[in-house]
C-alpha positions in Angstrom: 0.0 0.0 0.0 1.2 3.6 -0.8 2.4 5.6 2.3 0.3 8.9 2.9 3.8 10.7 2.8 4.4 13.1 -0.1 7.5 14.9 -1.1 6.3 17.6 0.7 5.5 15.6 3.8 7.6 15.7 6.6 7.0 13.9 10.3 7.6 17.1 12.5 8.3 17.3 16.4 5.9 17.1 18.5 3.4 15.2 16.9 1.4 13.4 18.1 -2.3 11.2 18.8 -2.9 12.4 22.1 -1.8 12.5 25.7 -1.7 9.9 28.0 -4.1 11.6 30.3 -7.3 11.9 29.5 -8.0 15.4 31.3 -5.2 16.6 28.8 -6.7 15.4 26.0 -9.6 17.2 25.4 -9.3 17.8 21.1 -8.6 14.1 20.3 -11.3 12.7 23.1 -13.7 15.0 21.2 -13.0 14.0 17.6 -11.8 10.3 18.2 -14.0 9.0 20.8 -14.3 5.0 20.5 -17.6 3.7 21.7 -17.2 -0.2 22.9 -20.5 -0.3 24.3 -19.8 1.2 27.9 -20.7 4.2 27.6 -24.5 3.6 26.9 -24.3 1.6 29.6 -23.3 4.5 31.9 -25.2 7.2 30.2 -28.4 5.1 31.4 -29.6 5.9 34.5 -31.4 3.1 34.8 -28.6 0.9 34.4 -27.4 -0.1 38.3 -24.0 -0.8 36.3 -21.6 3.3 37.8 -18.8 2.0 39.2 -16.1 2.0 36.4 -13.8 -0.2 36.8 -10.2 -0.6 34.6 -6.3 -0.8 35.1 -4.6 2.2 34.0 -5.2 3.7 31.0 -7.7 1.6 30.0 -10.6 4.7 29.3 -11.6 5.2 33.0 -11.5 9.1 33.0 -12.1 9.9 29.2 -15.7 8.0 29.7 -16.3 10.4 32.4 -15.0 13.4 29.9 -17.5 11.9 27.1 -20.3 11.9 29.5 -19.5 15.8 30.6 -19.5 17.0 27.1 -22.8 15.3 26.4 -24.7 16.2 29.2 -25.4 19.7 31.0 -26.7 18.5 34.3 -23.1 17.8 35.7 -21.6 17.6 39.3 -17.9 17.1 39.4 -16.7 16.1 43.0 -12.9 16.3 43.2 -11.4 14.0 46.2 -8.8 16.0 47.2 -10.8 19.4 47.2 -13.4 17.7 49.8 -11.4 18.4 53.0 -10.9 14.4 53.7 -7.5 15.4 55.4 -9.2 16.9 58.3 -10.8 14.2 59.0 -7.3 12.1 58.8 -5.5 15.4 60.9 -8.4 14.8 63.6 -6.8 13.9 66.8 -10.0 13.0 68.1 -11.0 11.1 65.1 -7.8 8.9 65.6 -8.5 8.7 69.5 -11.8 7.5 69.2 -10.9 5.1 66.4 -7.5 3.4 67.4 -9.8 2.7 70.8 -12.1 0.3 69.0 -15.2 2.6 67.9 -16.2 2.0 64.6 -16.3 5.2 62.6 -17.9 3.5 59.3 -21.4 4.8 60.3 -19.8 8.4 60.3 -18.1 7.7 56.9 -21.1 6.6 55.3 -22.6 9.6 56.6 -20.6 11.9 55.3 -21.1 10.6 51.7 -24.7 11.0 51.8 -25.0 14.3 53.2 -22.4 15.6 51.1 -23.8 13.9 47.6 -27.7 15.1 48.7 -26.3 18.8 49.5 -24.5 18.6 46.2 -27.6 17.5 44.4 -29.9 20.0 45.5 -27.4 23.1 45.6 -26.8 22.1 41.7 -30.6 21.7 41.1 -31.8 25.0 43.0 -28.9 27.2 42.2 -28.1 27.6 45.7 -25.2 30.1 45.8 -26.5 32.5 48.8 -28.0 32.6 52.2 -31.2 34.0 50.8 -31.5 31.3 47.7 -31.2 28.5 50.6 -34.3 30.0 52.6 -35.6 30.5 49.4 -35.2 26.6 48.8 -36.2 25.3 52.3 -39.6 27.1 52.0 -40.7 25.9 48.7 -39.9 22.4 49.5 -41.6 22.8 52.9 -44.7 23.7 51.6 -44.5 20.8 48.8 -44.3 18.2 51.7 -46.2 19.9 54.2 -48.3 16.7 55.1 -45.6 13.9 55.5 -43.9 14.6 58.8 -41.3 11.8 57.7 -39.7 14.0 54.7 -40.4 17.5 56.9 -38.2 15.4 59.5 -35.1 14.6 56.0 -35.3 18.5 55.5 -34.9 20.0 59.2 -31.7 17.1 59.2 -30.2 19.2 56.2 -30.9 22.2 57.8 -29.4 21.6 61.2 -26.4 20.0 59.6 -26.2 22.8 56.8 -25.4 25.6 58.6 -23.3 26.8 55.7 -25.3 25.1 52.8 -24.8 27.6 50.0 -20.7 27.4 50.7 -17.8 25.2 49.2 -17.9 21.1 49.8 -15.1 21.7 51.8 -16.6 24.1 54.3 -19.4 21.9 54.8 -17.5 19.0 55.6 -15.5 20.7 58.0 -18.8 21.7 59.8 -20.1 18.4 59.5 -16.3 16.7 61.0 -16.5 19.3 63.8 -20.2 18.6 65.1 -19.1 15.2 65.2 -16.0 15.8 67.2 -18.0 18.0 69.6 -20.5 15.4 70.3 -17.7 12.6 70.5 -16.1 14.8 73.3 -18.7 16.6 75.0 -20.6 12.8 75.7 -17.6 11.1 76.6 -16.3 13.8 78.5 -19.7 13.6 80.7 -19.3 10.4 81.1 -15.5 10.0 81.9 -14.8 13.6 83.2 -11.1 14.9 82.6 -10.2 13.1 79.9 -7.5 14.4 77.2 -8.6 12.9 73.9 -5.3 12.8 71.8 -2.3 10.0 72.1 -1.3 11.0 75.6 -4.6 11.0 76.9 -4.8 7.4 75.8 -2.3 6.4 77.3 -2.9 7.6 80.7 -6.8 5.6 80.5 -7.6 2.6 82.9 -8.6 -0.1 81.0 -12.0 0.2 82.8 -12.0 3.9 81.7 -11.4 2.4 77.7 -14.2 0.6 77.6 -16.4 3.2 79.3 -15.1 5.9 76.5 -15.8 3.1 73.7 -19.4 2.4 75.1 -19.9 6.2 74.8 -17.9 7.0 71.5 -20.3 3.8 70.2 -23.4 5.4 71.2 -22.6 8.6 69.6 -21.7 7.2 66.3 -25.0 4.9 65.9 -27.2 8.0 67.0 -25.9 10.5 64.4 -29.2 10.5 62.8 -29.3 7.5 60.6 -32.5 7.5 60.3 -33.4 11.0 59.4 -30.8 10.6 56.4 -32.3 7.9 55.1 -35.4 9.7 54.6 -33.4 12.7 52.6 -33.0 10.0 49.7 -36.7 9.3 49.4 -37.3 13.1 49.4 -34.7 13.7 46.7 -36.4 10.6 45.1 -39.6 11.6 45.1 -40.1 15.4 45.4 -37.1 16.7 43.9 -35.7 15.1 40.7 -38.5 13.8 39.5 -38.7 14.6 35.9 -37.5 11.6 33.5 -36.5 14.5 31.3 -33.7 16.0 33.4 -30.8 13.4 34.3 -28.3 14.7 36.5 -24.7 13.2 37.3 -22.4 13.5 39.9 -18.9 11.9 38.6 -16.1 10.9 40.8 -12.8 10.4 39.4 -9.0 10.1 40.9 -9.9 8.4 43.6 -6.7 6.6 43.2 -4.4 9.5 43.6 -3.0 10.8 47.0 -6.1 12.8 48.3 -5.9 11.5 51.9 -3.6 9.0 53.6 -4.1 5.2 52.5 -6.1 3.5 55.6 -9.0 6.2 55.9 -9.1 5.9 52.1 -10.0 2.7 51.9 -12.9 3.5 54.4 -14.2 6.0 52.5 -13.8 4.5 49.3 -15.7 1.5 50.8 -18.4 3.8 52.5 -18.8 5.7 49.3 -19.7 2.5 47.3 -22.5 1.6 49.9 -23.5 5.4 49.6 -23.9 4.7 45.7 -25.8 1.7 46.4 -28.7 3.8 48.4 -28.7 6.5 46.0 -29.6 4.4 43.2 -33.4 4.5 44.5 -33.2 8.0 42.4 -34.2 7.2 39.2 -33.0 10.4 37.2 -29.8 11.2 39.0 -26.4 8.6 38.8 -23.3 8.8 40.9 -20.4 7.2 38.6 -17.0 6.9 39.8 -13.6 5.5 38.5 -11.8 3.2 40.2 -8.6 0.9 39.5 -9.2 -2.5 39.4 -6.0 -3.2 42.0 -7.5 -0.3 44.0 -11.0 -1.8 44.6 -9.2 -5.4 45.4 -7.2 -3.6 48.3 -10.2 -1.7 49.6 -11.9 -5.4 49.8 -8.9 -6.8 51.8 -8.2 -3.7 54.1 -11.9 -3.5 54.9 -13.1 -7.4 55.0 -13.8 -7.0 58.7 -16.5 -4.0 58.0 -18.3 -6.8 56.4 -17.5 -5.3 53.0 -18.4 -7.9 50.0 -17.9 -8.0 46.5 -20.3 -10.1 45.4 -23.2 -7.8 47.2 -22.0 -4.9 44.9 -20.9 -6.6 41.5 -24.3 -5.3 39.9 -22.5 -1.5 40.0 -19.7 -2.6 38.6 -18.4 -1.5 34.6 -15.3 -3.6 34.0 -13.3 -2.0 31.0 -11.6 -4.1 28.4 -10.7 -3.6 24.9 -10.6 -6.1 21.9 -7.5 -5.4 19.3 -10.1 -4.7 16.5 -11.2 -1.5 18.7 -7.7 -0.4 19.7 -7.0 -0.4 16.0 -10.2 1.7 15.2 -8.9 4.2 17.6 -5.6 4.7 16.2 -7.4 5.2 12.4 -9.1 7.7 13.9 -6.7 9.9 15.7 -4.0 9.2 12.8 -6.8 10.8 10.6 -7.5 13.5 13.2 -3.7 14.4 12.8 -2.9 14.4 9.5 -6.3 14.6 7.8 -6.6 18.4 6.5 -3.6 19.6 7.8 -1.3 17.4 6.1 -3.1 15.5 3.4 -6.4 16.2 1.4 -7.8 12.7 2.2 -8.4 10.0 4.9 -5.5 8.1 6.5 -5.6 5.4 8.7 -3.0 4.0 10.6 -1.9 1.4 7.2 -1.5 4.5 5.0 1.4 5.5 7.7 3.1 2.6 9.3 4.9 -0.2 7.4 2.7 -3.2 6.0 5.3 -5.9 7.5 7.3 -6.0 10.7 8.9 -9.2 11.9 6.3 -10.8 9.7 3.1 -9.6 11.4 1.5 -6.6 10.4 2.6 -3.4 12.1 -0.6 -2.7 14.2 0.0 -6.5 15.1 3.7 -5.5 15.7 2.4 -2.7 18.2 -0.9 -4.3 20.3 0.9 -7.4 21.2 3.6 -5.0 23.0 0.5 -3.3 24.9 -1.7 -5.0 27.7 -4.6 -3.8 25.2 -5.4 -0.4 27.0 -5.8 2.7 24.8 -2.8 4.6 26.8 -0.3 2.0 25.7 -1.0 2.0 21.8 -1.2 6.1 22.2 2.1 6.1 23.8 4.0 3.7 21.1 2.7 5.3 18.1 3.6 8.8 19.9 7.4 7.3 20.3 7.4 6.5 16.4 6.4 9.9 15.3 9.0 11.2 17.9 11.6 9.1 16.2 10.6 10.4 12.8 10.9 13.8 13.3 12.6 15.3 9.9 11.7 12.0 7.9 9.1 11.2 5.2 7.6 8.2 6.2 8.0 5.8 9.5 10.4 2.6 8.4 11.1 -0.9 10.7 14.1 0.4 11.7 12.4 4.1 13.3 9.5 1.2 15.1 12.5 -0.6 16.5 14.5 2.4 18.3 11.0 3.4 19.5 10.4 0.4 21.0 13.2 0.7 22.9 12.3 4.0 24.3 8.5 2.7 24.8 9.4 -0.5 26.7 11.4 1.1 29.2 8.8 3.7 29.7 6.2 0.8 30.0 8.4 -0.7 32.7 8.6 2.5 34.4 4.7 2.6 34.7 4.0 -0.6 35.9 6.3 -0.3 38.7 4.6 3.0 39.2 0.7 2.0 38.4 1.8 -1.2 41.5 4.0 0.7 43.9 1.4 1.2 47.1 0.6 -3.0 46.4 4.4 -4.4 45.3 7.0 -1.4 46.3 10.0 -3.5 44.5 7.7 -4.7 41.7 10.8 -3.1 39.6 13.1 -5.4 41.6 11.0 -8.7 40.2 10.8 -8.0 36.7 14.5 -7.6 36.7 14.6 -11.7 37.5 13.6 -11.9 33.9 16.2 -9.9 32.5 18.1 -11.8 29.5 15.8 -14.5 29.7 14.6 -16.4 26.7 11.0 -15.4 25.9 9.6 -18.2 26.8 10.9 -20.7 29.5 9.9 -23.7 32.5 9.9 -22.4 35.8 12.2 -25.4 37.1 15.4 -22.9 34.8 14.9 -20.6 37.6 17.6 -21.6 39.8 18.1 -20.8 43.1 21.3 -18.9 42.8 19.0 -16.3 41.0 16.5 -16.2 43.7 18.8 -16.0 46.6 20.4 -12.5 45.9 16.6 -11.2 45.7 15.4 -12.8 48.6 18.1 -11.2 50.6 17.3 -7.6 49.5 13.5 -8.4 50.2 14.1 -9.5 53.9 14.6 -6.4 55.6 12.4 -4.6 53.8 10.0 -2.7 56.7 6.7 -3.9 58.0 4.7 -1.4 56.0 6.1 -2.7 52.4 5.6 -6.0 53.1 3.8 -7.9 50.0 3.0 -11.8 49.7 6.3 -12.1 48.0 8.6 -10.7 50.3 6.7 -12.6 53.2 8.1 -15.9 51.6 11.1 -14.6 51.3 11.5 -14.2 54.7 9.9 -17.3 55.4 12.4 -19.2 53.0 15.5 -17.0 54.9 14.3 -18.6 58.1 13.5 -21.9 57.3 15.6 -25.2 57.3 16.3 -28.0 55.0 14.4 -29.5 54.3 11.5 -27.0 54.9 13.4 -24.8 53.0 12.4 -26.4 49.7 9.3 -26.1 50.3 9.5 -22.4 51.3 11.8 -21.7 47.9 9.1 -23.1 45.6 6.4 -20.7 47.2 8.7 -18.1 46.7 8.8 -19.1 43.7 5.4 -19.2 42.9 4.3 -16.2 44.3 6.8 -14.2 42.6 5.5 -15.6 39.3 2.0 -15.0 40.2 2.7 -11.9 41.1 4.2 -11.0 37.5 1.1 -12.6 36.2 -1.2 -10.1 38.3 0.5 -7.2 36.7 1.0 -8.5 33.3 4.5 -9.1 33.1 4.4 -12.9 32.6 2.0 -15.2 30.8 2.1 -19.1 32.4 1.1 -22.2 30.5 0.5 -24.3 33.3 0.8 -27.5 32.1 0.6 -29.4 28.2 -2.6 -29.2 27.4 -2.9 -25.3 28.7 -3.8 -22.6 27.1 -1.2 -19.4 28.5 -3.0 -17.7 30.3 -2.6 -14.2 30.7 -4.3 -11.5 33.3 -6.6 -9.7 30.9 -8.0 -13.1 29.5 -11.1 -13.2 31.7 -11.9 -17.3 30.8 -8.8 -18.0 32.4 -7.8 -18.7 36.6 -4.8 -18.6 38.1 -3.3 -19.2 41.6 0.0 -19.5 43.0 -0.8 -23.0 44.1 -1.1 -23.5 40.2 2.6 -23.0 38.8 4.1 -26.1 38.8 8.3 -26.4 37.9 6.9 -27.7 34.6 4.7 -24.7 33.8 6.3 -22.6 30.9 6.0 -18.5 31.7 5.6 -16.3 28.5 7.5 -12.6 28.6 5.2 -9.9 27.3 6.6 -9.1 24.6 6.1 -4.7 25.7 8.9 -5.4 28.2 11.4 -7.4 25.6 13.6 -4.4 24.8 14.0 -2.9 28.2 14.8 -6.6 29.9 17.3 -7.6 27.2 15.0 -11.1 26.4 16.6 -13.3 23.7 12.9 -14.0 21.5 14.9 -16.5 19.4 13.0 -19.0 21.6 
């Protein structure tokens, strides 16, 4: 096929088919949005699927950007603007939680309060004290005969003295009221107490029990019943127009908006709150979550009764096929080159060579991705960058671009999984200079022990399952050490499989299993000495893999 570049065409500096983050990719998202079927589901307020799940770069934020572009009634809530660090820094709340007072009800109440107020404020344009008064007057008249809904309205009024101000101010006020209730109630029951770490250390066991008792009473009586009526009020009297749909969007929950332990509890409480708000048929609260973050939330809040099965109907897992990614690349390349550099439609195959290493260029590039849009965009941009000043993209240019791309993908994986696996980079390096596929039995004790010695001094807070089994091996004696080394190998390879670095062929009759293959299930115990490990092509260059195998 004849390529687009002509004598007057030259690839220029900074040519790009998009940015890696949706927030800075507005031009291409607008012109080249590819609907894989997820957008219609997300847009439908009657559909329960409202928690967008996917790995980094899978298009979660892009879906929210598209939704905001297509609808007028959209409320954005930014986690880092919610003053939740105020909760994290609260010595009073820390004091009670460390003594065993469960604050989960408060976290759930906090989200319910925040979402209810944001919805009402948005619908009635409440931005002044007088606007707030007008709202309460009109709604009070509407529900004058319903005592339960009047109670709900009274709740909002009692807790919303600064109703028309920003979310941060309201959350601080809300938290301060709980702190005051806790200190006054417990202070009356246990006089002279100091609500900080020093005060906690001075308490007798009997006093601690009293503090926990009074604290639980306060938290459990935070007007839960009144708040439950608010959802009914919103559903039956306020958000009743089926033609006027409202979306509340919460993105970037995986960022550092609050310290991790509190973040997991708040996310769990948010998911539970979303479920309650599903009762409002014209409102949809949509959040995005990385799949690994959801798994950590499940693990860290397990004692709180959070079960994934109860919420599975809320999840919208994202995935892309090779054909969908090819369509995306065609659209973006056309948007970049059409009209500006040529007068006709342009596709991927017009710009890239027809074959590279006996496969099509699109196959070559997509085989080196985790089937995520971001990976494909980054690789193509790298090819454009290597083509500066040239009139066409050659195989040599793609090879050169692949080297930079491969280094970047390794760094990206390490960053993506840093919280759960801080030493992932060391785990990946164990594959350096290996064959592209090899048997598990080919990983020798001599290769593993230097890594184990590096891991055994890991601080407790950075310990993952690989570090744990490394310590088990180091502290064991023969013959148990053989079993522990085998467990270390299994968990090391399973971790590399989980993040997408390797695929595993369990035995001679099984297919190669990759983490994105939803039809397969893998556990560390299934990985045997005769299982075959396949290193993902995206890391071949950075790890100097021998691809001749």
